[in-house]
VOGU-3710 file (C-alpha; in Angstrom, 3 decimals, decimal comma):
1> xxxxxxxxxx> 88,262/-122,025/77,314  88,776/-123,701/74,004  89,020/-121,509/70,947  86,254/-121,863/68,353  86,601/-120,789/64,735  83,515/-118,899/63,578  81,957/-119,856/60,256  81,516/-117,193/57,567  77,803/-117,013/58,373  78,467/-116,603/62,091
11> xxxxxxxxxx> 81,007/-113,857/61,432  78,475/-111,972/59,319  75,837/-112,274/62,058  78,275/-111,001/64,685  79,281/-108,052/62,527  75,654/-107,114/61,907  74,943/-107,348/65,639  77,842/-105,038/66,526  76,885/-102,528/63,847  73,251/-102,564/64,966
21> xxxxxxxxxx> 74,241/-102,075/68,611  76,429/-99,131/67,692  73,697/-97,564/65,581  71,038/-97,945/68,263  73,278/-96,329/70,854  73,825/-93,251/68,670  70,472/-92,832/66,966  68,075/-91,739/69,688  68,057/-88,208/68,361  67,321/-89,471/64,833
31> xxxxxxxxxx> 64,325/-91,410/66,114  63,080/-88,338/67,993  63,262/-86,161/64,870  61,505/-88,870/62,850  58,827/-89,131/65,510  58,254/-85,373/65,489  58,111/-85,368/61,680  55,627/-88,237/61,749  53,434/-86,452/64,281  53,490/-83,321/62,134
41> xxxxxxxxxx> 52,507/-85,287/59,041  49,743/-87,016/60,956  48,357/-83,676/62,111  48,278/-82,462/58,510  46,723/-85,695/57,273  44,028/-85,662/59,931  43,170/-81,985/59,453  40,265/-83,030/57,242  38,814/-85,167/60,017  37,089/-82,941/62,548
51> xxxxxxxxxx> 36,178/-84,329/65,981  32,543/-84,317/64,868  33,308/-86,355/61,748  35,297/-88,885/63,770  32,375/-89,231/66,196  29,990/-89,792/63,280  32,287/-92,443/61,817  32,355/-94,331/65,118  28,580/-94,055/65,258  28,328/-95,536/61,751
61> xxxxxxxxxx> 30,710/-98,352/62,627  28,757/-99,289/65,735  25,410/-99,176/63,927  26,727/-101,453/61,185  28,092/-103,973/63,658  24,768/-104,131/65,485  22,555/-104,374/62,383  21,271/-107,460/60,580  19,971/-105,471/57,583  22,640/-106,764/55,181
71> xxxxxxxxxx> 22,131/-110,334/56,380  18,384/-110,171/55,785  18,856/-108,716/52,333  21,386/-111,417/51,466  19,022/-114,154/52,633  16,368/-112,838/50,252  18,706/-112,482/47,279  20,077/-115,999/47,677  17,258/-118,080/49,132  14,225/-116,338/47,655
81> xxxxxxxxxx> 15,571/-115,194/44,290  18,432/-117,655/43,827  21,181/-117,763/41,167  21,316/-114,610/39,030  23,256/-115,253/35,823  23,022/-112,357/33,359  19,993/-112,650/31,118  18,130/-114,983/33,460  14,666/-114,309/34,944  16,274/-114,340/38,408
91> xxxxxxxxxx> 18,720/-111,598/37,415  15,860/-109,384/36,247  13,870/-110,132/39,406  16,899/-109,188/41,525  17,170/-105,863/39,665  13,535/-105,090/40,448  13,835/-106,179/44,069  16,928/-104,088/44,832  15,510/-101,048/43,046  12,284/-101,298/45,074
101> xxxxxxxxxx> 14,233/-101,654/48,322  16,309/-98,569/47,558  13,139/-96,622/46,816  11,686/-97,818/50,112  14,728/-96,337/51,851  14,007/-93,001/50,207  16,818/-92,963/47,642  16,748/-91,462/44,163  16,702/-94,607/42,034  17,275/-95,168/38,336
111> xxxxxxxxxx> 17,951/-98,180/36,179  20,693/-97,730/33,597  20,176/-100,026/30,631  22,904/-102,366/29,442  22,969/-105,245/26,973  24,154/-108,530/28,444  24,930/-111,997/27,086  22,342/-114,703/27,643  24,182/-117,996/27,984  22,209/-120,973/29,307
121> xxxxxxxxxx> 23,814/-124,060/30,806  22,500/-127,356/29,489  23,323/-131,016/30,015  26,904/-131,633/31,159  28,300/-135,141/31,566  31,654/-136,831/31,327  32,633/-140,504/31,432  35,840/-142,427/30,852  35,054/-145,065/28,238  38,490/-146,679/28,025
131> xxxxxxxxxx> 41,344/-146,639/30,538  44,083/-148,938/31,922  42,822/-151,597/34,336  39,203/-151,106/33,321  36,717/-153,739/34,420  34,802/-155,162/31,453  31,682/-153,259/30,411  32,211/-150,380/32,863  32,859/-146,643/32,674  34,062/-144,053/35,174
141> xxxxxxxxxx> 32,104/-140,873/35,852  33,952/-137,551/35,589  32,502/-134,685/37,642  32,588/-131,521/35,556  30,713/-128,384/34,582  30,719/-126,286/31,433  32,769/-123,109/31,457  30,733/-119,961/30,996  30,403/-119,117/27,330  31,363/-122,605/26,180
151> xxxxxxxxxx> 30,031/-123,837/22,879  28,194/-127,151/22,777  29,336/-130,566/21,747  27,161/-132,457/19,270  24,012/-133,696/20,990  25,475/-137,211/21,128  28,692/-135,890/22,703  32,356/-136,194/21,762  34,372/-139,346/22,386  38,118/-138,847/22,113
161> xxxxxxxxxx> 41,450/-139,645/23,727  42,488/-137,485/26,691  45,920/-135,857/26,941  46,999/-134,193/30,171  49,335/-131,192/30,451  50,292/-129,159/33,493  50,896/-125,853/31,730  51,089/-124,098/28,375  54,737/-125,041/27,854  53,889/-128,740/28,062
171> xxxxxxxxxx> 51,051/-128,239/25,582  53,386/-126,507/23,129  55,971/-129,262/23,521  53,380/-131,881/22,563  52,738/-130,219/19,243  49,831/-130,714/16,878  50,671/-134,365/16,220  49,869/-135,371/19,812  46,971/-132,934/20,357  44,898/-132,980/17,199
181> xxxxxxxxxx> 41,606/-134,828/17,542  42,015/-135,184/21,326  40,564/-133,678/24,500  43,168/-131,628/26,372  43,089/-131,435/30,176  45,020/-128,564/31,774  45,961/-129,930/35,186  47,382/-126,736/36,708  46,948/-126,832/40,492  45,446/-123,990/42,482
191> xxxxxxxxxx> 48,018/-123,174/45,188  46,051/-123,952/48,343  49,016/-123,174/50,610  49,314/-119,695/49,128  45,596/-119,176/49,684  45,822/-120,481/53,261  48,469/-117,858/53,979  46,127/-115,055/52,938  47,004/-114,721/49,267  43,928/-116,315/47,733
201> xxxxxxxxxx> 43,661/-113,672/45,037  47,238/-114,255/43,952  46,727/-118,028/43,836  43,590/-117,519/41,777  45,397/-115,208/39,376  48,067/-117,807/38,682  45,566/-120,560/37,877  42,698/-118,735/36,192  44,665/-118,076/32,983  44,156/-121,745/32,075
211> xxxxxxxxxx> 40,394/-121,349/32,370  40,453/-118,186/30,298  43,045/-119,022/27,643  43,348/-122,813/27,772  40,546/-123,779/25,373  41,845/-121,522/22,584  45,422/-122,670/23,146  44,302/-126,292/22,773  42,137/-125,501/19,758  45,075/-123,960/17,883
221> xxxxxxxxxx> 46,716/-127,388/17,960  43,608/-129,184/16,771  42,017/-130,334/20,050  38,313/-131,167/19,824  37,563/-130,096/23,424  39,333/-128,723/26,484  39,024/-129,238/30,205  40,685/-127,356/33,049  41,333/-128,441/36,598  38,927/-126,402/38,729
231> xxxxxxxxxx> 40,351/-123,076/39,837  39,872/-123,220/43,600  40,565/-125,162/46,767  38,698/-127,513/49,117  38,439/-130,457/46,749  35,105/-131,977/47,771  34,652/-133,063/44,152  33,148/-129,651/43,385  33,734/-128,321/39,876  34,275/-124,545/39,720
241> xxxxxxxxxx> 32,754/-122,793/36,714  33,776/-119,379/35,356  34,058/-117,636/32,036  36,397/-118,674/29,278  37,622/-116,391/26,488  37,635/-117,586/22,911  40,441/-116,005/20,900  39,709/-114,675/17,434  42,508/-116,746/15,890  41,356/-120,144/17,173
251> xxxxxxxxxx> 38,348/-122,432/16,605  35,769/-122,468/19,388  35,749/-125,853/21,087  33,657/-127,143/24,020  35,228/-126,330/27,396  34,618/-127,637/30,911  36,021/-127,411/34,423  36,794/-130,733/36,114  36,735/-131,483/39,834  40,285/-131,652/41,194
261> xxxxxxxxxx> 39,932/-135,320/42,179  38,891/-136,276/38,667  41,754/-134,280/37,159  44,143/-136,242/39,374  42,493/-139,503/38,358  42,882/-138,780/34,656  46,499/-137,675/35,117  47,180/-140,970/36,919  45,489/-143,104/34,264  47,040/-141,350/31,258
271> xxxxxxxxxx> 50,478/-141,964/32,770  49,704/-145,696/32,446  48,224/-145,769/28,976  45,439/-144,711/26,645  42,370/-142,974/28,121  39,264/-142,188/26,068  36,445/-140,011/27,320  32,927/-139,147/26,274  32,085/-135,481/26,911  28,608/-134,041/26,461
281> xxxxxxxxxx> 27,878/-130,329/26,901  24,714/-128,697/25,559  24,827/-125,001/26,534  23,135/-122,378/24,383  24,293/-118,851/23,535  21,021/-116,960/23,077  20,709/-113,392/21,731  21,829/-110,597/24,056  19,088/-109,157/26,265  18,400/-105,912/28,091
291> xxxxxxxxxx> 19,392/-105,684/31,711  20,293/-102,905/34,136  22,719/-101,493/36,616  20,673/-100,461/39,663  21,675/-96,965/40,795  20,490/-95,232/43,963  21,723/-91,851/45,217  21,862/-90,383/48,691  22,375/-86,798/47,600  25,102/-84,752/49,193
301> xxxxxxxxxx> 24,312/-81,651/51,208  26,998/-79,332/49,752  28,337/-80,949/46,578  25,604/-83,233/45,236  27,338/-83,292/41,842  30,367/-85,029/43,387  29,921/-88,801/43,618  31,317/-91,551/45,836  30,315/-95,019/44,596  29,599/-97,989/46,879
311> xxxxxxxxxx> 28,933/-101,208/45,013  28,883/-104,947/44,425  27,775/-107,016/41,435  24,250/-108,365/41,388  24,734/-111,172/38,864  26,121/-114,554/39,902  26,957/-117,905/38,382  24,147/-120,403/38,145  25,513/-123,376/40,095  25,033/-121,902/43,575
321> xxxxxxxxxx> 23,057/-118,873/44,747  25,799/-116,258/44,653  26,094/-115,529/48,365  29,805/-114,785/48,589  30,147/-113,908/44,891  28,764/-111,353/45,089  25,514/-111,039/46,958  27,527/-110,074/50,011  29,065/-107,123/48,191  25,679/-105,868/47,038
331> xxxxxxxxxx> 24,049/-106,008/50,466  26,859/-104,295/52,377  26,660/-101,485/49,811  22,902/-101,366/50,372  23,494/-101,182/54,106  25,815/-98,202/53,692  22,876/-96,093/52,526  20,454/-97,708/54,961  22,648/-96,845/57,953  23,083/-93,230/56,922
341> xxxxxxxxxx> 19,320/-92,863/56,580  18,814/-94,566/59,928  21,272/-92,225/61,643  20,005/-89,139/59,781  23,508/-88,420/58,491  23,955/-86,590/55,219  27,446/-86,345/53,719  28,784/-83,357/51,788  28,941/-85,386/48,573  26,503/-87,805/46,995
351> xxxxxxxxxx> 26,971/-91,455/47,888  25,879/-93,555/44,928  24,933/-97,184/45,362  25,417/-99,347/42,271  24,431/-102,986/41,885  26,443/-103,901/38,800  25,139/-106,395/36,272  27,198/-108,872/34,193  30,499/-108,918/36,073  30,788/-112,682/35,751
361> xxxxxxxxxx> 30,545/-113,214/31,998  31,085/-109,965/30,161  31,644/-106,978/32,523  29,089/-104,958/30,562  27,876/-103,147/33,683  31,154/-101,502/34,615  32,177/-100,789/31,027  28,833/-99,257/30,072  28,724/-97,040/33,158  32,241/-95,718/32,557
371> xxxxxxxxxx> 31,435/-94,967/28,910  28,135/-93,253/29,631  29,581/-91,150/32,475  32,876/-90,292/30,769  31,984/-86,607/30,532  31,401/-86,497/34,286  34,365/-88,577/35,420  36,043/-85,660/37,216  33,048/-85,482/39,540  33,507/-89,121/40,513
381> xxxxxxxxxx> 35,526/-88,664/43,692  35,956/-92,358/44,508  34,620/-95,812/43,629  34,366/-98,610/46,202  33,469/-102,216/45,435  33,362/-105,396/47,486  33,854/-108,566/45,409  36,090/-110,898/47,392  33,568/-112,645/49,559  32,264/-112,040/53,034
391> xxxxxxxxxx> 35,282/-113,022/55,120  36,556/-110,871/57,974  37,710/-107,499/56,588  41,226/-106,437/57,514  40,596/-102,962/56,116  40,747/-101,720/52,546  43,114/-101,391/49,604  43,386/-98,372/47,312  44,358/-97,908/43,699  45,517/-94,499/42,508
401> xxxxxxxxxx> 47,536/-91,683/44,075  49,894/-93,035/46,788  48,755/-90,195/49,081  45,275/-91,728/49,358  46,349/-93,790/52,332  47,922/-90,787/54,057  44,764/-88,729/53,698  42,587/-91,531/55,054  44,941/-92,634/57,834  42,588/-91,484/60,629
411> xxxxxxxxxx> 40,175/-94,238/59,554  42,613/-96,787/60,926  41,872/-95,591/64,447  38,139/-95,745/63,805  38,104/-99,257/62,359  40,787/-100,968/64,426  38,315/-101,961/67,142  36,592/-104,307/64,682  39,862/-105,514/63,189  39,445/-103,494/60,004
421> xxxxxxxxxx> 42,059/-100,795/60,411  44,633/-101,900/57,834  45,182/-99,930/54,614  47,388/-100,609/51,654  47,983/-99,477/48,097  47,368/-101,995/45,327  47,805/-102,198/41,572  44,691/-104,344/41,422  41,129/-103,176/41,799  37,730/-104,792/41,541
431> xxxxxxxxxx> 36,442/-105,630/38,072  33,412/-103,346/37,775  35,191/-100,205/38,958  38,397/-100,859/37,016  37,239/-98,806/33,976  36,833/-95,820/36,302  40,195/-96,481/37,946  41,868/-96,484/34,534  40,759/-92,909/33,931  41,975/-91,688/37,313
441> xxxxxxxxxx> 39,111/-92,211/39,743  40,489/-93,338/43,137  39,328/-96,936/43,564  38,949/-98,992/46,719  38,340/-102,642/47,490  37,512/-104,171/50,846  40,576/-106,084/52,081  38,941/-109,372/53,017  40,183/-112,660/54,421  40,162/-114,871/51,313
451> xxxxxxxxxx> 41,686/-117,990/52,850  38,512/-120,012/52,221  36,820/-117,831/49,609  38,085/-119,838/46,635  36,919/-123,088/48,211  33,339/-122,143/47,296  33,881/-119,580/44,536  31,876/-120,369/41,350  30,586/-123,669/42,765  27,234/-125,117/43,788
461> xxxxxxxxxx> 28,355/-124,517/47,391  28,274/-120,712/47,107  25,213/-120,455/49,300  23,882/-118,329/52,148  25,133/-120,635/54,925  28,761/-119,847/53,996  28,368/-116,281/55,252  29,073/-115,555/58,921  26,732/-112,852/60,225  29,389/-111,091/62,322
471> xxxxxxxxxx> 31,873/-110,941/59,450  29,225/-109,612/57,065  28,454/-106,845/59,574  32,185/-106,062/59,863  32,365/-105,692/56,086  29,402/-103,336/56,134  31,154/-101,262/58,791  34,318/-100,874/56,706  32,462/-99,858/53,548  30,103/-97,460/55,299
481> xxxxxxxxxx> 32,873/-95,749/57,285  35,121/-95,454/54,236  32,363/-94,095/52,004  31,055/-91,566/54,520  34,553/-90,325/55,274  35,402/-89,768/51,594  32,038/-88,095/51,025  32,370/-85,836/54,060  35,951/-84,557/54,280  36,360/-80,941/53,090
491> xxxxx> 38,628/-81,641/50,116  38,201/-84,326/47,456  40,709/-87,164/47,410  43,925/-86,591/45,441  44,232/-88,034/41,949
//
């Protein structure tokens, strides 16, 4: 046998193998102690879940999976009522419809007034007027949409040279001399691979800062308008809208989202020479109007003053019909109460349904509720919101005391049969319930499969057909089981 010299890496692997083998051989008793300790902890954690409660939770899960209530409600919200941007007639009609439906179910309903912005999208066009290789007397169309809250261009539009940057550092490096009087395009790419691996929210978070902060950053250097590469995947030349934020220290300039293909085209052309574009946006910012959070209570049998919120946001952007963002969240919250009425189950604590208004372009609903209920925040035991689409739910995430997951561990066994038994702590929570989370209310989001969510998010393709009936029912099961459990266990959740 010939001798073989091991590399440093091979020697390290061999050493680790020998150490691991030695440890395994001597650690059976350690594993046994750990197992006994784990069993003891599990018994303590599950002490709040009586056999009767566990049976009721399975009953709720099965009823949700077999029901088409949420699907029918979503069809009406999207197909009959349509897009529901804050301040619009459709948003007000949706408020009235949901309130009437909750009354029909026998809930105690009230409308809590809020003031919301009333921004109206107008004409939105873009065309390249000058570019390298241009055929005589031609232009190139640019597919775009105004960002929510954008100011208007002059009625005749703006015609200016386009400069393309990939990030804020490149913009800063250009300086005022190369930006002033021009239209800036932020060509930051949404990470589709990250989203495909299940981290759609993280990919969105990396890219959305350019939609929010890009226009003001460009304006500080004298730009006359700003465009951002659409924040989302599946580039079927769909522009993704969404709110922008104008900073107090910068002029307000017109802002648009550009389809990914058109962003690539402009980046290609500007690398070859001068590109001039005509941009026309005619949105209007009208005076704020009255709107409402829709609130419906299923009163608790023992502690009606203690509240567990189930919710989604009723408003949507105006390009599509708001099926996955966030009609789906609203209807699975509606179904939570509907199922409990159907099964004649009454929890110890009150389960409060809330259809939030104005999540998309102002977050007035969540902020107003938290302010108006500040004196009663200790009686808010938990807040649950679904606002990440209608994809298959893996389970739920929690924000707050790390022991939340331990207390609710028995739910994993209830929900695992529908693939929803995973639980995890998170620093992030859904937008409307975040003001409550900040003051200590345990907050929960449905842990949904977002691999394709941002393909349709804030686009004209956010429509009813994107929702799979089975997955919507699975989401309803997770929310209903979670809410009933929190509202029914003997002790409130830890803070």
